[in-house]
TORZAVO-575572 format. One record per residue (C-alpha): residue number from 1; z, x, y; chain. Coordinates in Angstrom, 1 decimal, always signed. Layout:
N
- k,z,x,y,c
- NUM,Z,X,Y,A $
...
% end
This chain:
235
- k,z,x,y,c
- 1,+9.3,+2.1,-30.5,A $
- 2,+6.9,+1.4,-27.6,A $
- 3,+8.5,+1.4,-24.2,A $
- 4,+7.3,-1.1,-21.6,A $
- 5,+7.9,-0.4,-17.9,A $
- 6,+8.5,-3.4,-15.7,A $
- 7,+6.3,-3.6,-12.6,A $
- 8,+8.3,-3.3,-9.4,A $
- 9,+8.5,-6.6,-7.5,A $
- 10,+8.0,-5.0,-4.1,A $
- 11,+5.6,-2.2,-3.1,A $
- 12,+7.1,+1.3,-3.1,A $
- 13,+4.2,+3.2,-1.4,A $
- 14,+2.6,+2.8,+2.0,A $
- 15,-0.4,+4.2,+3.8,A $
- 16,+0.9,+6.7,+6.4,A $
- 17,-1.8,+5.6,+8.8,A $
- 18,-1.8,+1.7,+8.7,A $
- 19,+1.3,+1.0,+6.6,A $
- 20,-0.6,-1.1,+4.1,A $
- 21,+1.7,-1.4,+1.0,A $
- 22,+0.8,-0.4,-2.5,A $
- 23,+2.5,-0.4,-5.9,A $
- 24,+1.0,+2.9,-7.1,A $
- 25,+0.6,+6.3,-5.3,A $
- 26,-3.0,+6.7,-6.5,A $
- 27,-3.9,+3.5,-4.8,A $
- 28,-2.6,+5.0,-1.5,A $
- 29,-4.8,+8.1,-2.0,A $
- 30,-7.9,+6.0,-2.8,A $
- 31,-7.2,+3.8,+0.2,A $
- 32,-7.0,+6.9,+2.4,A $
- 33,-10.7,+7.2,+2.1,A $
- 34,-11.2,+4.1,+4.2,A $
- 35,-9.7,+6.0,+7.2,A $
- 36,-12.1,+9.0,+6.8,A $
- 37,-15.1,+9.5,+9.0,A $
- 38,-18.4,+10.4,+7.4,A $
- 39,-17.7,+14.0,+8.1,A $
- 40,-14.2,+13.9,+6.6,A $
- 41,-15.6,+12.3,+3.5,A $
- 42,-18.1,+15.1,+3.1,A $
- 43,-15.4,+17.7,+3.6,A $
- 44,-13.2,+16.0,+1.0,A $
- 45,-16.0,+16.0,-1.6,A $
- 46,-16.6,+19.7,-0.8,A $
- 47,-13.0,+20.4,-1.5,A $
- 48,-13.4,+18.9,-5.0,A $
- 49,-11.8,+15.5,-4.3,A $
- 50,-13.2,+12.8,-6.5,A $
- 51,-14.8,+9.7,-4.8,A $
- 52,-12.6,+6.7,-5.6,A $
- 53,-14.1,+4.3,-8.1,A $
- 54,-14.2,+1.5,-5.5,A $
- 55,-16.8,+3.4,-3.6,A $
- 56,-19.2,+3.4,-6.6,A $
- 57,-19.3,-0.4,-6.8,A $
- 58,-22.3,-2.3,-5.4,A $
- 59,-21.5,-3.0,-1.7,A $
- 60,-23.6,-5.8,-0.3,A $
- 61,-21.5,-6.6,+2.7,A $
- 62,-22.4,-4.1,+5.5,A $
- 63,-20.8,-3.8,+8.9,A $
- 64,-23.4,-4.3,+11.7,A $
- 65,-21.3,-2.1,+14.0,A $
- 66,-21.1,+1.1,+11.8,A $
- 67,-22.2,+2.4,+8.4,A $
- 68,-19.4,+1.0,+6.3,A $
- 69,-20.2,-1.4,+3.6,A $
- 70,-17.9,-3.5,+1.3,A $
- 71,-17.9,-5.2,-2.1,A $
- 72,-16.4,-8.4,-0.7,A $
- 73,-16.6,-10.4,+2.5,A $
- 74,-12.9,-10.2,+2.9,A $
- 75,-13.1,-6.4,+2.9,A $
- 76,-15.7,-6.6,+5.6,A $
- 77,-13.6,-9.0,+7.7,A $
- 78,-10.5,-6.8,+7.5,A $
- 79,-12.5,-3.7,+8.4,A $
- 80,-14.2,-5.5,+11.4,A $
- 81,-10.9,-6.8,+12.7,A $
- 82,-9.1,-3.4,+12.4,A $
- 83,-11.9,-1.2,+13.7,A $
- 84,-13.9,-3.4,+16.0,A $
- 85,-11.4,-5.9,+17.3,A $
- 86,-12.7,-9.3,+16.2,A $
- 87,-14.7,-10.8,+13.4,A $
- 88,-16.6,-14.0,+14.2,A $
- 89,-17.2,-16.3,+11.3,A $
- 90,-17.9,-20.0,+10.9,A $
- 91,-14.7,-22.0,+10.7,A $
- 92,-14.0,-25.1,+8.6,A $
- 93,-12.0,-28.1,+9.7,A $
- 94,-8.9,-28.9,+7.8,A $
- 95,-8.8,-32.7,+7.1,A $
- 96,-5.0,-32.7,+6.9,A $
- 97,-3.9,-31.0,+10.1,A $
- 98,-7.1,-30.7,+12.1,A $
- 99,-7.0,-26.9,+12.3,A $
- 100,-10.2,-24.9,+12.2,A $
- 101,-9.8,-22.0,+9.8,A $
- 102,-12.1,-19.3,+8.3,A $
- 103,-10.8,-19.7,+4.8,A $
- 104,-10.0,-23.3,+3.9,A $
- 105,-8.7,-22.4,+0.4,A $
- 106,-6.1,-19.9,+1.7,A $
- 107,-5.2,-22.3,+4.5,A $
- 108,-4.5,-25.2,+2.0,A $
- 109,-2.6,-22.8,-0.3,A $
- 110,-0.2,-21.5,+2.3,A $
- 111,+0.0,-24.2,+5.0,A $
- 112,-0.1,-27.3,+2.9,A $
- 113,+1.6,-26.2,-0.2,A $
- 114,+3.9,-28.8,-1.8,A $
- 115,+7.4,-28.1,-3.1,A $
- 116,+5.9,-28.2,-6.6,A $
- 117,+3.7,-25.3,-5.8,A $
- 118,+6.7,-23.2,-4.8,A $
- 119,+8.1,-21.8,-8.1,A $
- 120,+10.4,-19.1,-6.7,A $
- 121,+13.8,-20.4,-5.5,A $
- 122,+16.4,-18.4,-3.6,A $
- 123,+19.7,-18.7,-5.4,A $
- 124,+21.7,-18.5,-2.1,A $
- 125,+20.0,-21.1,+0.2,A $
- 126,+17.8,-22.8,-2.4,A $
- 127,+14.7,-22.2,-0.2,A $
- 128,+11.5,-22.0,-2.3,A $
- 129,+8.5,-19.7,-2.0,A $
- 130,+5.0,-19.4,-3.3,A $
- 131,+5.5,-15.9,-4.7,A $
- 132,+8.2,-13.6,-6.0,A $
- 133,+7.3,-11.0,-3.3,A $
- 134,+8.0,-13.5,-0.5,A $
- 135,+11.3,-14.5,-2.2,A $
- 136,+12.5,-10.8,-2.4,A $
- 137,+11.5,-10.2,+1.2,A $
- 138,+13.4,-13.4,+2.2,A $
- 139,+16.6,-12.2,+0.5,A $
- 140,+16.4,-8.7,+2.1,A $
- 141,+15.9,-10.2,+5.6,A $
- 142,+17.9,-13.4,+5.6,A $
- 143,+20.8,-12.7,+3.3,A $
- 144,+21.6,-9.1,+3.8,A $
- 145,+23.3,-7.3,+6.7,A $
- 146,+22.4,-3.9,+5.4,A $
- 147,+19.8,-1.9,+7.3,A $
- 148,+19.3,+1.2,+5.1,A $
- 149,+16.0,+2.3,+6.6,A $
- 150,+16.6,+4.3,+9.8,A $
- 151,+14.1,+6.0,+12.1,A $
- 152,+14.9,+9.7,+12.4,A $
- 153,+13.2,+9.9,+15.7,A $
- 154,+15.0,+7.1,+17.7,A $
- 155,+17.7,+5.9,+15.4,A $
- 156,+16.5,+2.3,+15.1,A $
- 157,+17.4,+0.8,+11.7,A $
- 158,+15.5,-1.8,+9.6,A $
- 159,+16.3,-4.0,+6.6,A $
- 160,+12.9,-3.6,+5.0,A $
- 161,+11.2,-0.2,+4.4,A $
- 162,+7.7,-1.5,+5.4,A $
- 163,+9.1,-2.4,+8.8,A $
- 164,+10.2,+1.2,+9.3,A $
- 165,+6.8,+2.4,+8.2,A $
- 166,+5.2,+0.2,+10.8,A $
- 167,+7.7,+1.3,+13.4,A $
- 168,+7.0,+5.0,+12.7,A $
- 169,+3.4,+4.5,+13.6,A $
- 170,+4.5,+3.8,+17.1,A $
- 171,+5.8,+7.3,+17.4,A $
- 172,+2.6,+8.7,+16.1,A $
- 173,+0.2,+10.0,+18.7,A $
- 174,-2.8,+9.2,+16.7,A $
- 175,-4.1,+5.8,+17.8,A $
- 176,-7.0,+4.8,+15.6,A $
- 177,-7.5,+1.2,+16.8,A $
- 178,-9.6,+1.0,+19.9,A $
- 179,-10.4,-2.1,+22.0,A $
- 180,-14.2,-2.3,+22.3,A $
- 181,-13.8,-4.2,+25.6,A $
- 182,-11.6,-1.9,+27.7,A $
- 183,-11.1,+1.2,+25.6,A $
- 184,-7.3,+1.0,+25.2,A $
- 185,-6.2,+2.5,+21.9,A $
- 186,-3.4,+1.4,+19.6,A $
- 187,-1.6,+2.8,+16.6,A $
- 188,-1.5,-0.5,+14.7,A $
- 189,-4.2,-3.0,+14.1,A $
- 190,-2.0,-6.0,+14.9,A $
- 191,-1.2,-4.5,+18.3,A $
- 192,-4.9,-4.3,+19.1,A $
- 193,-5.3,-7.9,+18.0,A $
- 194,-2.4,-9.0,+20.2,A $
- 195,-3.8,-7.1,+23.1,A $
- 196,-7.2,-8.7,+22.8,A $
- 197,-5.7,-12.2,+22.5,A $
- 198,-3.4,-11.8,+25.5,A $
- 199,-5.4,-9.7,+27.9,A $
- 200,-9.0,-10.6,+27.1,A $
- 201,-8.7,-14.1,+25.7,A $
- 202,-6.0,-15.3,+28.0,A $
- 203,-3.6,-16.4,+25.3,A $
- 204,+0.1,-16.2,+26.1,A $
- 205,+2.5,-15.3,+23.2,A $
- 206,+5.2,-18.0,+22.8,A $
- 207,+8.1,-15.5,+23.2,A $
- 208,+6.6,-14.1,+26.4,A $
- 209,+5.9,-17.6,+27.7,A $
- 210,+9.5,-18.6,+27.3,A $
- 211,+10.7,-15.4,+29.0,A $
- 212,+8.3,-15.8,+31.9,A $
- 213,+9.2,-19.5,+32.4,A $
- 214,+12.9,-18.6,+32.5,A $
- 215,+12.5,-15.6,+34.9,A $
- 216,+9.9,-17.0,+37.3,A $
- 217,+9.6,-20.7,+36.6,A $
- 218,+6.6,-22.6,+35.5,A $
- 219,+3.5,-21.9,+37.6,A $
- 220,+0.4,-23.8,+36.4,A $
- 221,-2.8,-21.9,+36.3,A $
- 222,-1.3,-18.4,+36.2,A $
- 223,-1.9,-16.2,+33.2,A $
- 224,+1.3,-14.2,+33.1,A $
- 225,+0.1,-11.8,+30.4,A $
- 226,-2.8,-10.7,+32.7,A $
- 227,-0.5,-10.6,+35.7,A $
- 228,+1.9,-8.2,+33.9,A $
- 229,-0.9,-5.9,+32.9,A $
- 230,-2.1,-5.7,+36.6,A $
- 231,+1.3,-4.9,+37.8,A $
- 232,+1.7,-2.0,+35.3,A $
- 233,-1.7,-0.6,+36.3,A $
- 234,-0.9,-0.7,+40.0,A $
- 235,+2.3,+1.3,+39.5,A $
% end
């Protein structure tokens, strides 16, 4: 009798560098090549490691900042955002909400999905989701008090393993994501993005805005995020 193995509903493997989730360990290994420099790739080939199949595909989307090339435009976008800080692309106007987005199809799918589009329902609160992955994550975060994933360095605990993986990168001294504007480096790509938006683009995060307004009152024309950075540098 043939045995069928059910595919796990949540990723069990994560990249130790960027915490990207994968369902299979070999995918993590293949993905690791994306973090190699050209020299490291050469050394890996010299050791007998096989070049992942994804690197043999025709790659017509090339980064104009470095030598990396990609098979899809989305791959190029992610690389550019992670490594070089920002990817500028023509945006489209959403006729429903007026937002300007780079991918109108994805925007419509996730921002304007109807209840009929959400096929996965939580048995506890009846909230519906577009995917089973989002449903499982919702249950782990919203309906469980268990925090089984604990950091061995600082003791902080998490409900979801991927949150722990991301947290561990903050203890890692290797900071691969560099701001091309000021040179500050970060361990996670989203920290770099948040830095660029708050420090170099003048955007204030909502949580920080509420905190600043509570502590110091509203002051029109003051960029609190930049003010905080200046105070830190002076001390």
